N, C-alpha and C positions, 0 to 999 in steps of 0.2 A: 344719741339725740341729735336732731337736726340743728341748724343754725338758730340761735335764740331769737325769738320775736318779742319777748318781754324782758325788761331789765328790772330786777327786784333789788332795790338798793336800801340799805339800812345804815344807821349811824354808828352802830357798834355790834360786836358779836353777841352781846347780851340781848339785842333786839330780835335775834333769830328765834327765840322761844315763841314769840307772838307771830312773827312773820312766817314761821313754818306753816301756819294755817293757810297762808297765801300760796305757798309753794305746793302744798298737798292738793289744793284746789286746782291749781294750774296743771298738776299731774293728772287729776281726774279728767280734765278736758284735753289731755294730751297736747298741751301747749308748751313749746320749748321756751326755756328761760335761762337767764344767767343770774348769779347772785354776786353782789358787790358790796363791800363795806367801805363807806365814804363818810366824811363829815364836812359839812359846810363851814364849820368853825375850826376844826383841827387840821383839815386837809383841803383848804379852799382851792388851791391850784389844781390838785388832782381831781377834785369835784368838777371844776370848770372844764378841764380837758375832757373828762369822761362825758360830760353833758354835750359838749360840742362834737364829739365823735360818734354819738349814738346813731344818728341817721346814716352816716357813712357805713356803719357796721351792720345795718339792716334791722335794727331794733325798731319796733312799731309802737310800743306802749311802755311807759315807765311806771312802776309802783314803788313809791318811796315811803318807808316807815321811819318816823322820827318822833322823838319825845322832847319834852320841855320847850325850848324856843322853837324847835321843829323847822328850822330854816332849810333843811335838805330838800324837800319837795320844791320849794320856791326857787332855791338856787339852781336846781336842775331845770325847772320850767323857764327860768329867765334866759337860759342858754341853749334851748332846743325848740323846735317847732312841733315836737311830738306831744301827744296827750300825756299828762302826768297825773297820777292818782296818788293822793297823799293818805297815809294811814297814821293818825295820831296815836302815839304809844303812851301808856300810863306810866307815870313816875311820881314819886312824892315831891313836893307836898300837895300839888294840885290834881294828882291822879289823872292826868291827861287833858284836863280842860285847857291848860296853857298851850299844849300842842294843837288841840283842836282849834282854838282861836287863831293861833299863828297860821295854820294852814288855810283856815277860812278867810282870813283878812288879807289875801293877796291883793296887790294894787291892780288897777285897771290895766288890761293888756297882758297880764301875766297870770292866766288862770291855772288853778290846780283844783282838780276834782277832790273832794274831801269825803272820806268814809267815816264810819263810826270809830270810836276809840277802841283799840285792842283787837282781840281775836275775831269778833264779828266783822270789824272793819277790814282786817287782813283778808278774811275769806271773801267779803263783798268786793274788795279791790280786785281779786283775781276774777271774779265773775264779771265785773265791769270791763276788765281787760279782754275777757272772752267776748263780751258783747261788742266791743270796738273791733276786735279782730274778725268777728262774724260778718261784718259789713263786706269783707272781701274773701271770706272762706265759708263755703257751704258746709264743710265738715264741722267746723266749729259751730256754726248755726244749728246743725242737726243735733250736736251734743247739748247745746243750750235748750233746744226744744225738749229733748229727752229729760234733761235735768228739771225743767219746769213741770213736766208731767209727774215725775217722781216727787217733787216738792208738793204738788197739789194732792198727792196721795198720802202725804205725811211722812214720806221717806226723805232721808237727807243724803 
């Protein structure tokens, strides 16, 4: 696999079950990625360093899945100029609404794109990353066009 263009970050290994939908979709578009487990609360210094080094390492888009307080996408967005796509993950007792609101309510100047809660959001985050990358890649743009044609035919 070539140098990763997308960083897929999640708060714990248990988040991988949902975020796997993002990874599979990136694979479908042949987009290179890396996977990292970080926590804005349990590993704040490592998260800060990781976010600050993203551009230097050639990453173009970040997808961050987080549940509950869901500070991971915002903590990364606060420390990079790259687009960050947040995926709220479901967990009791609020089943992801807390994560959704946390990601949506970023302060002015620190935007995070927010997808739907759970698997659909994880898949859409990968498609959004592909759309961002397609601005500079005709190969990715062609794959997106093909995907949209299949989608219109009822194929997924």
